[in-house]
Kinemage of the C-alpha trace (Angstrom):
@kinemage 1
@onewidth
@group {chain A} dominant
@subgroup {mainchain}
@vectorlist {calphas} color= white
{ca met a 1} P 124.080 114.946 85.151
{ca pro a 2} L 126.301 117.884 84.045
{ca leu a 3} L 128.939 115.441 82.801
{ca val a 4} L 126.399 113.615 80.629
{ca val a 5} L 125.141 116.884 79.153
{ca gly a 6} L 128.713 118.035 78.590
{ca val a 7} L 129.568 114.847 76.711
{ca phe a 8} L 126.629 115.284 74.333
{ca val a 9} L 127.480 118.944 73.721
{ca ala a 10} L 131.136 117.986 73.170
{ca val a 11} L 130.123 115.352 70.600
{ca ala a 12} L 128.118 118.016 68.760
{ca gly a 13} L 131.135 120.324 68.801
{ca val a 14} L 133.442 117.603 67.506
{ca leu a 15} L 131.018 116.865 64.662
{ca leu a 16} L 131.204 120.527 63.662
{ca leu a 17} L 134.976 120.751 63.977
{ca ile a 18} L 135.799 117.624 61.968
{ca gln a 19} L 133.777 118.815 58.961
{ca pro a 20} L 136.793 120.168 57.020
{ca ala a 21} L 138.742 116.920 57.458
{ca val a 22} L 135.948 114.331 57.288
{ca arg a 23} L 133.609 114.708 54.339
{ca ser a 24} L 130.981 112.186 55.416
{ca val a 25} L 130.052 109.849 58.228
{ca thr a 26} L 128.003 106.689 57.746
{ca val a 27} L 125.109 106.326 60.180
{ca phe a 28} L 122.732 103.377 59.797
{ca gly a 29} L 123.988 102.873 56.237
{ca val a 30} L 123.383 106.487 55.196
{ca glu a 31} L 126.235 108.877 54.505
{ca ala a 32} L 125.888 112.416 55.832
{ca pro a 33} L 128.218 115.350 56.427
{ca pro a 34} L 129.202 115.576 60.117
{ca phe a 35} L 127.744 119.065 60.571
{ca val a 36} L 124.313 117.725 59.610
{ca leu a 37} L 124.463 115.289 62.524
{ca ala a 38} L 125.634 117.844 65.115
{ca pro a 39} L 122.155 119.066 66.177
{ca ala a 40} L 121.142 115.550 67.305
{ca pro a 41} L 123.526 115.152 70.272
{ca leu a 42} L 123.162 118.849 71.074
{ca ser a 43} L 119.381 118.500 71.239
{ca leu a 44} L 119.651 115.371 73.369
{ca gly a 45} L 122.097 117.040 75.758
{ca leu a 46} L 119.830 120.060 76.118
{ca ala a 47} L 116.821 117.804 76.740
{ca ile a 48} L 118.678 115.998 79.528
{ca gly a 49} L 119.690 119.384 80.940
{ca thr a 50} L 116.037 120.437 80.898
{ca val a 51} L 115.090 117.569 83.185
{ca gly a 52} L 118.070 118.142 85.473
{ca phe a 53} L 117.453 121.848 85.950
{ca phe a 54} L 113.700 121.341 86.400
{ca arg a 55} L 114.362 118.811 89.174
{ca arg a 56} L 116.580 121.340 90.935
{ca gly a 57} L 113.853 123.984 90.734
{ca glu a 58} L 115.649 126.210 88.227
{ca arg a 59} L 112.664 126.686 85.956
{ca thr a 60} L 114.052 129.510 83.800
{ca val a 61} L 117.217 127.591 82.962
{ca ala a 62} L 115.160 124.436 82.380
{ca leu a 63} L 112.870 126.334 80.011
{ca ala a 64} L 115.851 127.729 78.116
{ca his a 65} L 117.318 124.230 77.737
{ca gly a 66} L 113.940 122.880 76.613
{ca ile a 67} L 113.576 125.595 73.988
{ca gly a 68} L 117.060 124.806 72.685
{ca ala a 69} L 116.298 121.081 72.624
{ca val a 70} L 113.157 121.629 70.548
{ca gly a 71} L 114.873 124.083 68.200
{ca phe a 72} L 117.963 121.996 67.511
{ca gly a 73} L 115.835 118.843 67.354
{ca ala a 74} L 113.730 120.480 64.645
{ca met a 75} L 116.880 121.421 62.733
{ca phe a 76} L 118.061 117.813 62.856
{ca leu a 77} L 114.626 116.557 61.830
{ca ala a 78} L 114.630 118.985 58.902
{ca thr a 79} L 117.828 117.460 57.540
{ca gly a 80} L 116.241 114.010 57.694
{ca ile a 81} L 113.005 114.908 55.945
{ca gly a 82} L 114.402 117.645 53.736
{ca gly a 83} L 111.869 120.197 54.897
{ca pro a 84} L 112.922 123.843 54.801
{ca thr a 85} L 109.832 124.799 56.808
{ca val a 86} L 110.929 122.598 59.711
{ca leu a 87} L 114.448 124.035 59.456
{ca trp a 88} L 113.152 127.602 59.658
{ca phe a 89} L 110.911 126.599 62.561
{ca gly a 90} L 113.945 125.253 64.424
{ca ile a 91} L 115.945 128.401 63.729
{ca ala a 92} L 113.028 130.564 64.885
{ca val a 93} L 112.679 128.562 68.104
{ca val a 94} L 116.399 128.891 68.898
{ca leu a 95} L 116.379 132.629 68.138
{ca gly a 96} L 113.199 133.084 70.174
{ca gly a 97} L 114.848 131.276 73.061
{ca ala a 98} L 117.867 133.561 72.819
{ca val a 99} L 115.613 136.630 72.914
{ca phe a 100} L 113.781 135.146 75.912
{ca leu a 101} L 117.073 134.738 77.775
{ca val a 102} L 118.237 138.273 76.969
{ca val a 103} L 114.923 139.741 78.136
{ca asp a 104} L 115.050 137.629 81.293
{ca val a 105} L 118.607 138.732 82.096
{ca leu a 106} L 117.814 142.414 81.501
{ca arg a 107} L 114.612 142.300 83.560
{ca pro a 108} L 115.009 144.127 86.863
{ca asp a 109} L 114.492 141.881 89.879
């Protein structure tokens, strides 16, 4: 499972890194900049990680992956429908997830 998640996250990273050299990528007949497509594999990888961590009983890590999957999925959806509200929702979810993780790490056991 970690290898599958890693591959999806790596694909997202490659899509971000090739942006300066590759101006557009054609997907299903539609041209889009690579960075616009990056949230899709990242969201999918995080969603798979959610299931994997939940099965192992690591609920906090699973929740963090799920929050990231929803947030980055919303960002990708926003690029498809052109909705700034959905984009801001995705950003808010990702930032909220980051705050959740910081609070969880700083919480005394």
